[in-house]
Structures are given as structure tokens and as C-alpha cells.
Backbone bond lengths (Angstrom), bond angles and torsions (degrees), N, CA, C in turn:
res aa  C-N    CA-C-N  psi(-1)  N-CA   C-N-CA  omega(-1)  CA-C   N-CA-C  phi
1 M - - - 1.440 - - 1.530 111.12 -
2 G 1.330 115.95 -12.49 1.445 119.70 176.68 1.509 114.69 73.47
3 L 1.335 117.18 27.72 1.451 120.73 -177.13 1.523 114.43 -107.20
4 A 1.318 117.52 6.57 1.465 121.82 -175.12 1.530 112.35 -56.78
5 S 1.314 117.73 -38.06 1.456 119.96 -179.86 1.534 111.66 -112.76
6 A 1.321 116.23 18.45 1.471 120.40 -178.53 1.531 111.41 -75.03
7 L 1.308 116.20 155.12 1.447 121.98 173.79 1.522 110.38 -64.67
8 D 1.328 116.19 151.14 1.470 120.05 -179.88 1.523 112.08 -54.74
9 V 1.317 117.90 -40.81 1.469 119.85 -178.44 1.518 111.36 -66.92
10 T 1.337 117.93 -27.88 1.471 121.07 175.95 1.512 110.33 -70.36
11 V 1.343 116.69 -43.13 1.458 121.46 176.72 1.529 109.10 -62.53
12 W 1.333 116.92 -42.82 1.460 122.87 177.90 1.522 110.92 -56.84
13 A 1.313 116.25 -49.20 1.466 120.93 -178.93 1.526 111.12 -63.03
14 Y 1.321 117.06 -41.03 1.468 121.35 178.25 1.527 110.64 -61.96
15 A 1.339 115.98 -47.33 1.473 120.19 179.98 1.536 110.56 -61.99
16 K 1.311 115.99 -41.23 1.463 119.69 179.33 1.519 111.12 -63.16
17 E 1.322 116.61 -46.04 1.454 121.81 -178.49 1.526 112.66 -63.21
18 H 1.321 116.52 -32.69 1.471 121.06 -175.43 1.535 113.84 -104.76
19 G 1.325 117.43 7.61 1.466 120.21 177.43 1.510 114.43 66.31
20 L 1.331 117.34 37.01 1.460 122.06 -177.00 1.522 111.23 -100.91
21 V 1.332 114.72 159.76 1.469 122.64 171.79 1.529 105.95 -102.75
22 I 1.331 116.89 136.06 1.454 121.01 177.40 1.525 108.05 -92.40
23 V 1.331 115.92 127.21 1.461 122.35 174.55 1.508 105.26 -112.24
24 S 1.349 116.34 121.01 1.444 119.81 -174.16 1.507 111.84 -152.70
25 K 1.344 114.72 153.10 1.461 120.73 171.12 1.525 109.74 -94.61
26 D 1.311 116.94 -2.02 1.477 123.81 -176.80 1.499 110.43 -83.48
27 A 1.338 116.76 120.47 1.488 120.73 179.55 1.514 111.81 -66.23
28 D 1.335 117.96 -20.56 1.464 120.05 179.46 1.519 112.29 -58.85
29 F 1.331 117.22 -36.52 1.473 119.42 178.47 1.537 110.55 -67.11
30 R 1.311 116.55 -35.45 1.451 120.19 176.50 1.538 109.37 -60.58
31 H 1.292 116.88 -44.40 1.472 120.81 178.01 1.514 111.44 -63.52
32 L 1.321 117.34 -41.01 1.459 120.35 177.06 1.522 110.12 -61.56
33 G 1.339 116.70 -36.54 1.465 121.42 -179.85 1.530 112.42 -60.46
34 F 1.318 116.90 -27.83 1.458 120.47 179.41 1.514 111.86 -98.35
35 T 1.336 117.02 -15.85 1.455 121.04 179.08 1.524 111.67 -84.83
36 Y 1.340 115.17 -43.49 1.453 121.65 -179.62 1.523 107.84 -108.01
37 E 1.307 116.14 154.62 1.466 119.08 176.45 1.532 109.09 -75.57
38 H 1.316 114.26 150.57 1.463 118.06 176.78 1.510 109.08 -88.05
39 P 1.293 121.25 159.98 1.452 124.32 10.31 1.517 112.02 -75.01
40 P 1.277 118.72 168.66 1.455 128.09 1.29 1.516 112.50 -83.07
41 K 1.304 113.90 165.53 1.451 121.32 174.80 1.526 108.01 -91.96
42 I 1.334 115.52 158.02 1.465 121.12 -178.09 1.529 109.98 -121.66
43 I 1.308 116.26 129.96 1.475 121.45 166.76 1.509 105.06 -105.37
44 W 1.340 115.48 113.16 1.454 122.20 -175.77 1.524 108.87 -100.35
45 I 1.313 116.10 114.83 1.458 123.02 -179.42 1.516 108.59 -86.82
46 R 1.317 117.73 116.96 1.467 122.92 -178.50 1.522 109.18 -103.83
47 R 1.304 116.13 66.70 1.460 122.49 178.08 1.512 108.08 -127.43
48 G 1.314 116.15 150.84 1.464 120.86 174.16 1.522 109.07 -70.37
49 N 1.297 114.32 -151.27 1.463 119.41 177.97 1.523 109.84 -58.73
50 C 1.313 116.88 123.66 1.455 120.23 177.95 1.522 108.98 -154.05
51 S 1.303 115.10 159.64 1.460 121.42 -177.16 1.531 110.88 -83.26
52 T 1.305 114.96 164.68 1.474 120.61 173.94 1.522 109.77 -58.64
53 G 1.341 116.29 -38.63 1.474 120.26 178.85 1.521 111.64 -61.69
54 E 1.325 117.76 -38.49 1.453 121.21 177.86 1.520 111.36 -67.62
55 I 1.310 117.21 -36.78 1.457 120.32 176.71 1.521 110.38 -67.97
56 E 1.333 116.69 -41.08 1.448 120.24 175.93 1.530 110.83 -58.91
57 A 1.328 116.20 -45.98 1.463 120.34 179.42 1.518 111.50 -61.69
58 L 1.317 117.67 -40.52 1.457 121.71 177.25 1.529 111.62 -61.27
59 L 1.326 116.76 -44.91 1.460 120.79 179.01 1.539 110.54 -64.75
60 R 1.327 116.70 -40.29 1.461 118.92 177.96 1.537 111.93 -66.10
61 Q 1.337 115.45 -39.18 1.462 121.04 179.63 1.538 110.24 -62.01
62 H 1.310 117.53 -33.53 1.472 122.38 -177.94 1.528 112.65 -105.08
63 H 1.316 116.15 25.94 1.456 123.40 -177.14 1.524 112.06 -47.25
64 D 1.332 117.31 -51.63 1.474 121.41 -176.58 1.523 110.55 -63.82
65 S 1.303 117.51 -40.51 1.474 121.11 178.77 1.533 110.84 -65.94
66 V 1.332 116.11 -39.31 1.470 120.02 179.15 1.517 109.95 -64.29
67 L 1.329 117.79 -44.40 1.465 121.26 178.91 1.529 111.49 -63.02
68 A 1.315 116.92 -44.11 1.463 119.81 178.33 1.524 110.86 -62.67
69 F 1.319 117.28 -40.83 1.462 123.29 176.76 1.533 110.48 -60.42
70 Y 1.305 115.95 -46.27 1.465 121.60 -178.81 1.523 111.56 -60.28
71 E 1.302 115.49 -39.75 1.470 120.60 -176.22 1.535 113.44 -81.79
72 D 1.312 117.57 -17.00 1.464 122.03 -179.92 1.523 109.97 -81.81
73 E 1.335 116.81 111.71 1.471 121.27 -176.33 1.507 113.67 -68.30
74 Q 1.322 117.83 -19.38 1.470 120.75 -176.74 1.532 113.93 -88.23
75 E 1.320 117.27 -27.53 1.461 120.94 -175.65 1.511 111.49 -79.10
76 V 1.325 116.11 139.51 1.449 122.21 -177.55 1.524 112.00 -110.83
77 V 1.331 116.59 -41.55 1.467 121.90 -175.21 1.508 110.00 -127.41
78 L 1.315 116.84 132.52 1.457 124.26 171.02 1.512 107.80 -112.50
79 V 1.316 117.37 124.96 1.453 122.05 -179.94 1.522 108.54 -101.29
80 L 1.318 116.71 126.47 1.467 123.00 175.11 1.507 109.31 -116.77
81 I 1.345 114.97 130.14 1.469 120.56 -177.77 1.509 109.26 -112.27
């Protein structure tokens, strides 16, 4: 998609346009979630250094919470620790 070095607001706009949820360890997306109206929604990973596999496991572990968050029209940010 060519967004690896894109500005956060560019990623935000892309996610909004395509109906995506942003999963990030970057607090900047959390701030954008409260600055701009959603969509997109943000899943903010609050972990130190960790692998992609660990993030995948965390998301799978919280599958039900992620689905409930996705379906809740009022919630903007889900924090996973």
C-alpha cells in the first residue's frame, strides 16, 4: 500500500476510506482518535519491545473484546496490555 513511511494522518485517512481498524503501538494514533472523529478505530498495543507473533497472540487472546469494540459505534480506542 506504500504507507510504511507515510505520515500518521495519511495512514488515518487511508484506514478511514477503506473501513479499516488501525492496530499500533504508537500513542500518536490514540491522540488522533480523540482529535478526529472515527472511523477509523484504534487498537493501541501497550507493550514494550515485542515481536509480531506476540502482537498476533495478544489480539487472538482478546478476540471477543476486539469484536465487541469493533461493533460498538461509540468506542474509539481499545487499549491492550
